[in-house]
VOPAGU-2260 file (C-alpha; in pm, 1 decimal, decimal comma):
REM VOPAGU-2260
SITE   aa  ch    i         X         Y         Z
SITE  MET   A    0     970,9     347,1   -1328,5
SITE  TYR   A    1     611,3     224,3   -1315,2
SITE  TYR   A    2     724,5    -132,7   -1385,1
SITE  LEU   A    3     960,4    -108,0   -1085,9
SITE  PHE   A    4     674,0      22,0    -870,6
SITE  SER   A    5     461,2    -269,8    -984,9
SITE  LEU   A    6     742,7    -514,9    -906,3
SITE  LEU   A    7     773,1    -366,2    -556,6
SITE  GLY   A    8     396,7    -405,9    -515,6
SITE  GLY   A    9     431,0    -777,0    -591,0
SITE  VAL   A   10     703,1    -815,9    -326,3
SITE  LEU   A   11     483,4    -643,8     -68,0
SITE  ILE   A   12     183,4    -860,7    -162,5
SITE  SER   A   13     377,1   -1176,7     -72,8
SITE  VAL   A   14     475,7   -1032,6     264,3
SITE  MET   A   15     118,3    -913,7     325,9
SITE  VAL   A   16     -27,8   -1258,3     248,4
SITE  VAL   A   17     206,5   -1417,5     504,0
SITE  PHE   A   18     113,6   -1161,0     770,6
SITE  ASN   A   19    -261,2   -1182,5     701,7
SITE  GLY   A   20    -251,3   -1561,9     691,6
SITE  GLY   A   21     -75,0   -1572,7    1028,4
SITE  LEU   A   22    -327,7   -1333,7    1182,6
SITE  SER   A   23    -621,8   -1531,5    1043,8
SITE  ALA   A   24    -475,8   -1859,3    1170,6
SITE  HIS   A   25    -437,9   -1709,3    1518,5
SITE  LEU   A   26    -769,5   -1525,6    1550,7
SITE  GLY   A   27   -1002,7   -1677,7    1295,2
SITE  GLN   A   28   -1118,9   -1505,9     979,8
SITE  PRO   A   29   -1381,9   -1246,0    1092,0
SITE  PRO   A   30   -1175,5   -1070,9    1363,9
SITE  ALA   A   31    -862,8   -1086,2    1147,7
SITE  LEU   A   32   -1050,4    -916,6     861,3
SITE  VAL   A   33   -1164,9    -638,2    1095,1
SITE  ILE   A   34    -808,4    -574,9    1216,0
SITE  ILE   A   35    -666,2    -584,1     862,1
SITE  HIS   A   36    -914,8    -328,0     729,9
SITE  LEU   A   37    -896,8    -112,2    1042,4
SITE  TRP   A   38    -518,1     -78,4    1009,4
SITE  GLY   A   39    -553,7      -3,9     639,5
SITE  LEU   A   40    -806,7     271,1     712,9
SITE  LEU   A   41    -585,4     420,5     985,1
SITE  PHE   A   42    -289,6     419,6     743,4
SITE  THR   A   43    -494,7     615,4     492,8
SITE  LEU   A   44    -615,4     870,9     749,3
SITE  VAL   A   45    -259,0     930,3     873,0
SITE  LEU   A   46    -144,7     969,8     511,9
SITE  MET   A   47    -413,8    1230,8     454,5
SITE  LEU   A   48    -313,6    1419,5     770,8
SITE  VAL   A   49      53,6    1421,3     669,9
SITE  ARG   A   50     -34,5    1547,2     321,4
SITE  ARG   A   51    -295,9    1787,4     463,6
SITE  GLU   A   52    -561,1    1651,8     231,1
SITE  LYS   A   53    -933,2    1677,2     287,4
SITE  PRO   A   54   -1170,6    1402,0     171,8
SITE  ARG   A   55   -1347,4    1487,9    -150,1
SITE  PHE   A   56   -1643,9    1300,6    -286,4
SITE  HIS   A   57   -1774,3    1335,3    -640,1
SITE  ARG   A   58   -2077,1    1176,8    -795,6
SITE  LEU   A   59   -1997,7     824,5    -909,7
SITE  PRO   A   60   -2210,8     514,0    -964,0
SITE  PHE   A   61   -2284,9     356,7    -625,5
SITE  TRP   A   62   -2110,7      30,7    -714,6
SITE  MET   A   63   -1781,4     213,6    -759,9
SITE  TYR   A   64   -1775,4     280,4    -385,2
SITE  LEU   A   65   -1785,7     -92,0    -310,8
SITE  ALA   A   66   -1440,3    -202,0    -430,0
SITE  GLY   A   67   -1344,3    -252,3     -65,2
SITE  LEU   A   68   -1602,4    -530,0     -46,2
SITE  LEU   A   69   -1427,2    -699,2    -339,3
SITE  GLY   A   70   -1103,2    -680,4    -140,4
SITE  LEU   A   71   -1286,0    -844,7     149,9
SITE  ILE   A   72   -1408,5   -1126,5     -75,2
SITE  ILE   A   73   -1058,0   -1175,8    -217,9
SITE  THR   A   74    -912,0   -1206,1     133,9
SITE  VAL   A   75   -1180,4   -1458,9     229,7
SITE  PHE   A   76   -1106,1   -1659,8     -86,8
SITE  ASN   A   77    -730,7   -1657,2     -17,5
SITE  ASN   A   78    -781,1   -1765,2     342,5
SITE  TYR   A   79   -1010,3   -2048,8     230,7
SITE  ALA   A   80    -763,4   -2181,2     -28,1
SITE  PHE   A   81    -464,2   -2144,2     206,4
SITE  GLY   A   82    -379,6   -2486,7     348,9
SITE  ARG   A   83    -609,5   -2673,2     107,4
SITE  ILE   A   84    -376,4   -2633,9    -190,0
SITE  SER   A   85     -11,2   -2532,2    -187,4
SITE  VAL   A   86      91,0   -2169,0    -185,3
SITE  SER   A   87     253,2   -2210,7    -527,8
SITE  ALA   A   88     -73,3   -2349,0    -665,7
SITE  MET   A   89    -266,1   -2055,4    -514,9
SITE  LEU   A   90     -20,3   -1813,0    -671,0
SITE  ALA   A   91     -34,4   -1978,7   -1012,6
SITE  LEU   A   92    -413,9   -2005,3   -1023,4
SITE  SER   A   93    -464,3   -1651,4    -899,7
SITE  LEU   A   94    -234,4   -1523,3   -1172,2
SITE  LEU   A   95    -418,0   -1730,4   -1433,5
SITE  GLY   A   96    -749,1   -1572,4   -1333,6
SITE  GLU   A   97    -600,1   -1224,1   -1309,4
SITE  SER   A   98    -402,8   -1238,4   -1634,4
SITE  SER   A   99    -705,5   -1369,5   -1827,6
SITE  ALA   A  100    -914,6   -1083,1   -1692,4
SITE  SER   A  101    -628,1    -839,4   -1769,2
SITE  LEU   A  102    -607,3    -946,3   -2134,3
SITE  ALA   A  103    -982,5    -894,3   -2169,1
SITE  ALA   A  104    -963,4    -555,3   -1994,0
SITE  ASP   A  105    -680,8    -436,1   -2221,8
SITE  HIS   A  106    -850,0    -570,9   -2535,5
SITE  PHE   A  107   -1186,7    -402,7   -2471,3
SITE  GLY   A  108   -1058,2     -98,1   -2279,3
SITE  VAL   A  109   -1290,3    -144,9   -1982,4
SITE  LEU   A  110   -1335,8     110,3   -1700,9
SITE  GLY   A  111   -1143,4     382,9   -1879,5
SITE  LEU   A  112    -833,0     179,5   -1969,7
SITE  PRO   A  113    -663,3     259,7   -2301,6
SITE  ARG   A  114    -773,0      -1,0   -2556,5
SITE  ARG   A  115    -484,9    -234,1   -2643,2
SITE  PRO   A  116    -614,8    -511,7   -2872,2
SITE  PHE   A  117    -454,6    -853,2   -2832,9
SITE  ARG   A  118    -231,7    -935,3   -3130,5
SITE  LYS   A  119    -139,1   -1281,3   -3257,3
SITE  GLN   A  120     232,7   -1202,0   -3232,6
SITE  LYS   A  121     197,8   -1184,0   -2855,1
SITE  LEU   A  122      60,4   -1537,3   -2835,6
SITE  TRP   A  123     407,7   -1692,3   -2790,8
SITE  GLY   A  124     490,7   -1472,6   -2494,7
SITE  SER   A  125     152,3   -1548,5   -2340,6
SITE  LEU   A  126     209,8   -1923,5   -2388,2
SITE  LEU   A  127     549,9   -1896,0   -2216,6
SITE  SER   A  128     385,1   -1722,7   -1923,0
SITE  LEU   A  129     108,7   -1983,7   -1911,4
SITE  ALA   A  130     370,7   -2261,7   -1910,5
SITE  GLY   A  131     535,9   -2095,7   -1611,0
SITE  ILE   A  132     203,1   -2076,4   -1428,1
SITE  LEU   A  133     129,4   -2444,4   -1491,9
SITE  PHE   A  134     480,7   -2542,4   -1381,6
SITE  MET   A  135     409,0   -2387,3   -1042,2
SITE  TRP   A  136      74,2   -2563,6   -1007,6
SITE  ASP   A  137     132,2   -2881,6    -807,2
SITE  ASP   A  138    -204,0   -2950,3    -638,0
SITE  PHE   A  139    -561,8   -2996,1    -753,0
SITE  ALA   A  140    -887,4   -2970,8    -559,2
SITE  TRP   A  141   -1192,6   -2835,9    -734,0
SITE  LEU   A  142   -1329,4   -2577,4    -490,8
SITE  PRO   A  143    -996,4   -2421,2    -381,3
SITE  VAL   A  144    -891,0   -2412,2    -747,7
SITE  LEU   A  145   -1212,6   -2234,7    -849,3
SITE  VAL   A  146   -1188,2   -1993,1    -554,6
SITE  SER   A  147    -827,7   -1905,6    -644,7
SITE  LEU   A  148    -919,2   -1844,2   -1009,3
SITE  LEU   A  149   -1213,2   -1621,1    -916,2
SITE  GLY   A  150   -1002,6   -1441,1    -657,3
SITE  GLY   A  151    -743,0   -1359,5    -923,3
SITE  ALA   A  152   -1006,4   -1217,4   -1160,3
SITE  LEU   A  153   -1155,4   -1009,1    -877,2
SITE  VAL   A  154    -810,9    -863,5    -800,9
SITE  LEU   A  155    -806,7    -710,7   -1147,8
SITE  VAL   A  156   -1164,0    -578,2   -1120,8
SITE  SER   A  157   -1093,1    -429,6    -777,7
SITE  ARG   A  158    -771,0    -267,7    -901,3
SITE  LEU   A  159    -945,4    -100,9   -1195,6
SITE  ILE   A  160   -1233,5      30,2    -982,2
SITE  ASN   A  161    -993,3     163,2    -718,8
SITE  ALA   A  162    -785,2     338,5    -984,4
SITE  ARG   A  163   -1097,2     501,1   -1134,2
SITE  GLN   A  164   -1205,7     604,7    -786,6
SITE  ALA   A  165    -860,9     756,6    -724,3
SITE  ARG   A  166    -868,7     951,0   -1051,6
SITE  VAL   A  167   -1204,1    1108,8    -964,6
SITE  ASN   A  168   -1183,7    1155,5    -586,2
SITE  GLY   A  169    -807,3    1156,7    -538,3
SITE  LEU   A  170    -564,5     885,9    -432,6
SITE  SER   A  171    -607,7     925,6     -57,5
SITE  THR   A  172    -987,6     956,1     -63,3
SITE  GLY   A  173   -1013,7     656,1    -293,7
SITE  THR   A  174    -798,9     447,2     -58,5
SITE  MET   A  175   -1002,2     564,0     241,9
SITE  ILE   A  176   -1328,3     466,2      70,3
SITE  ASN   A  177   -1183,8     126,1     -17,7
SITE  TYR   A  178   -1083,8      42,4     338,4
SITE  GLY   A  179   -1397,7     198,2     483,7
SITE  ALA   A  180   -1621,0     -28,5     274,4
SITE  GLY   A  181   -1402,5    -330,0     359,2
SITE  LEU   A  182   -1417,8    -247,0     730,5
SITE  LEU   A  183   -1798,0    -219,1     726,5
SITE  GLY   A  184   -1821,4    -555,2     550,6
SITE  SER   A  185   -1577,8    -711,3     799,9
SITE  LEU   A  186   -1774,8    -578,8    1098,3
SITE  LEU   A  187   -2095,9    -719,2     950,8
SITE  LEU   A  188   -1928,2   -1058,3     902,9
SITE  LEU   A  189   -1797,5   -1047,8    1261,0
SITE  ALA   A  190   -2146,8    -961,2    1391,5
SITE  LEU   A  191   -2299,1   -1253,9    1203,0
SITE  ARG   A  192   -2035,5   -1513,8    1293,7
SITE  GLY   A  193   -1898,8   -1377,1    1621,1
SITE  THR   A  194   -1573,6   -1478,3    1788,1
SITE  GLU   A  195   -1479,4   -1689,5    2089,3
SITE  HIS   A  196   -1162,3   -1494,5    2162,3
SITE  SER   A  197   -1114,2   -1233,1    2433,1
SITE  LEU   A  198    -958,8    -894,9    2360,3
SITE  GLY   A  199    -640,5   -1006,7    2536,7
SITE  TYR   A  200    -610,9   -1309,9    2310,9
SITE  MET   A  201    -678,4   -1097,8    2002,3
SITE  LEU   A  202    -381,5    -879,1    2096,8
SITE  SER   A  203    -150,6   -1176,0    2153,9
SITE  ALA   A  204     -78,3   -1263,2    1788,7
SITE  PRO   A  205     283,0   -1222,6    1666,6
SITE  PRO   A  206     341,2    -847,2    1627,0
SITE  GLN   A  207     430,6    -859,2    1257,7
SITE  THR   A  208      97,4   -1020,6    1167,6
SITE  TYR   A  209     -81,0    -694,7    1251,2
SITE  LEU   A  210     106,0    -515,1     971,7
SITE  GLY   A  211     -87,2    -672,2     683,4
SITE  GLY   A  212    -342,4    -391,0     672,8
SITE  LEU   A  213     -69,8    -127,5     661,9
SITE  LEU   A  214     104,8    -306,7     376,8
SITE  GLY   A  215    -229,4    -335,7     199,2
SITE  GLY   A  216    -262,0      43,0     209,1
SITE  VAL   A  217      84,8      88,0      60,5
SITE  ILE   A  218       7,3    -171,0    -209,8
SITE  LEU   A  219    -318,4       3,7    -296,1
SITE  VAL   A  220    -138,7     337,4    -336,3
SITE  ILE   A  221     124,5     175,4    -562,7
SITE  SER   A  222    -148,9       5,4    -766,1
SITE  ASN   A  223    -344,2     328,6    -815,7
SITE  ILE   A  224     -26,9     505,5    -932,0
SITE  CYS   A  225      53,3     236,6   -1191,9
SITE  VAL   A  226    -292,4     153,9   -1333,3
SITE  GLY   A  227    -341,8     312,5   -1674,4
SITE  ARG   A  228      26,4     399,8   -1709,2
SITE  ILE   A  229     126,5      44,6   -1800,5
SITE  PRO   A  230     -96,4    -220,7   -1962,2
SITE  ALA   A  231    -309,2    -413,7   -1711,0
SITE  PHE   A  232    -169,7    -747,1   -1835,3
SITE  TYR   A  233     192,0    -640,6   -1785,5
SITE  MET   A  234     114,0    -492,8   -1448,0
SITE  THR   A  235     -35,4    -827,8   -1348,6
SITE  LEU   A  236     276,9   -1012,9   -1459,4
SITE  THR   A  237     526,5    -775,5   -1295,8
SITE  LEU   A  238     328,8    -799,7    -972,7
SITE  PHE   A  239     347,4   -1175,8   -1009,4
SITE  VAL   A  240     724,3   -1180,6   -1066,2
SITE  GLY   A  241     768,9    -972,3    -751,4
SITE  GLN   A  242     547,3   -1215,3    -558,9
SITE  VAL   A  243     739,7   -1519,8    -681,0
SITE  MET   A  244    1082,3   -1382,9    -596,3
SITE  ALA   A  245     969,9   -1259,3    -255,0
SITE  GLY   A  246     790,8   -1589,8    -193,2
SITE  LEU   A  247    1108,2   -1786,4    -259,5
SITE  LEU   A  248    1300,9   -1573,8     -10,3
SITE  LEU   A  249    1021,2   -1599,0     247,9
SITE  ASP   A  250    1006,6   -1978,0     212,6
SITE  MET   A  251    1380,0   -2000,3     263,7
SITE  ALA   A  252    1366,2   -1770,2     566,2
SITE  LEU   A  253    1065,9   -1938,3     732,2
SITE  THR   A  254    1112,2   -2306,7     647,3
SITE  GLY   A  255    1456,8   -2339,1     493,5
SITE  ALA   A  256    1292,8   -2491,2     182,6
SITE  PHE   A  257    1373,8   -2386,0    -171,6
SITE  ALA   A  258    1087,9   -2432,9    -422,3
SITE  LEU   A  259    1265,9   -2494,1    -752,9
SITE  ASN   A  260     937,5   -2520,6    -944,5
SITE  ASN   A  261     844,1   -2168,4    -829,4
SITE  LEU   A  262    1176,1   -2031,1    -952,7
SITE  VAL   A  263    1151,5   -2205,0   -1291,5
SITE  GLY   A  264     787,9   -2106,2   -1331,3
SITE  GLY   A  265     867,6   -1745,7   -1240,7
SITE  LEU   A  266    1148,3   -1736,1   -1497,6
SITE  PHE   A  267     910,9   -1863,6   -1768,6
SITE  VAL   A  268     660,4   -1593,5   -1677,0
SITE  LEU   A  269     936,3   -1331,8   -1687,0
SITE  ALA   A  270    1050,2   -1460,0   -2029,0
SITE  GLY   A  271     696,5   -1433,1   -2165,3
SITE  LEU   A  272     658,5   -1083,3   -2021,2
SITE  SER   A  273     990,4    -971,9   -2172,2
SITE  LEU   A  274     902,4   -1112,4   -2514,8
SITE  ASN   A  275     568,1    -931,8   -2527,8
SITE  LEU   A  276     722,3    -608,0   -2401,5
SITE  LEU   A  277     983,5    -632,4   -2679,8
SITE  LEU   A  278     711,2    -681,3   -2939,8
SITE  ASP   A  279     519,7    -381,4   -2806,4
SITE  ARG   A  280     827,6    -158,2   -2812,2
SITE  ARG   A  281     905,8    -266,2   -3170,4
SITE  ARG   A  282     552,7    -185,1   -3281,5
SITE  GLU   A  283     565,8     154,6   -3107,9
SITE  ARG   A  284     890,3     240,8   -3288,7
SITE  LYS   A  285     744,4     139,6   -3627,1
SITE  THR   A  286     433,9     348,6   -3558,6
SITE  ALA   A  287     646,5     649,2   -3461,2
SITE  GLU   A  288     866,0     610,1   -3772,3
SITE  GLY   A  289     567,5     560,7   -4001,4
């Protein structure tokens, strides 16, 4: 069930990226970031009202309340790379950064994750996944490439911090803190850079582009539910498969184009994921029998 949740999260991420990219292209980055985080915060507050939950805050290291700022940085990175390298290249590089960080997180058991050491038998599945990532990578420019790689690694760090926050303070409070920190950072960025657009113009973007923040809230809830229940590396890959499949459908719907390299690359990633899952299940059965 958690793998299906993670797959759904990947589908929603692709839709969210399209919405956020459209809003940023229309308004510019600072005001778009404010709107994205404001909608995400409102989603969380409504969710808390519906569930009749009260915010609860426990003592945690200060830096654990700043995961929303990581989400802000990731959005800035994605918006910078968008248009400078292809979407498929962004997707592939982000996954490369995220999956590398995920393997390290599983191996060392960081931030409360169960320790799952990397085994040599899983190298073939990892190589299949890497081949799929490289097959999708069709552009090269140093700074966008580096930004996409770093953005992918930060996605994993942000996800782990948010999940720890949710375990201590509760899912809704953790999500509220995340969007609250991101909103404060967005407002600071807007104050520093300003905007030339009037309020009327800011409300004139295509209606669906304002939904990115709401989708981000849903994605964050799904992520917090799944983290720790499936390995971080596999969660990264199932999210990726969902993104690829949704991206193909979105490309066909928006441009009529069909990106064969994305499909082939996604299938390679799925094959690598399936192989490593099979190896894990076999080892679990042997451990249970022994």
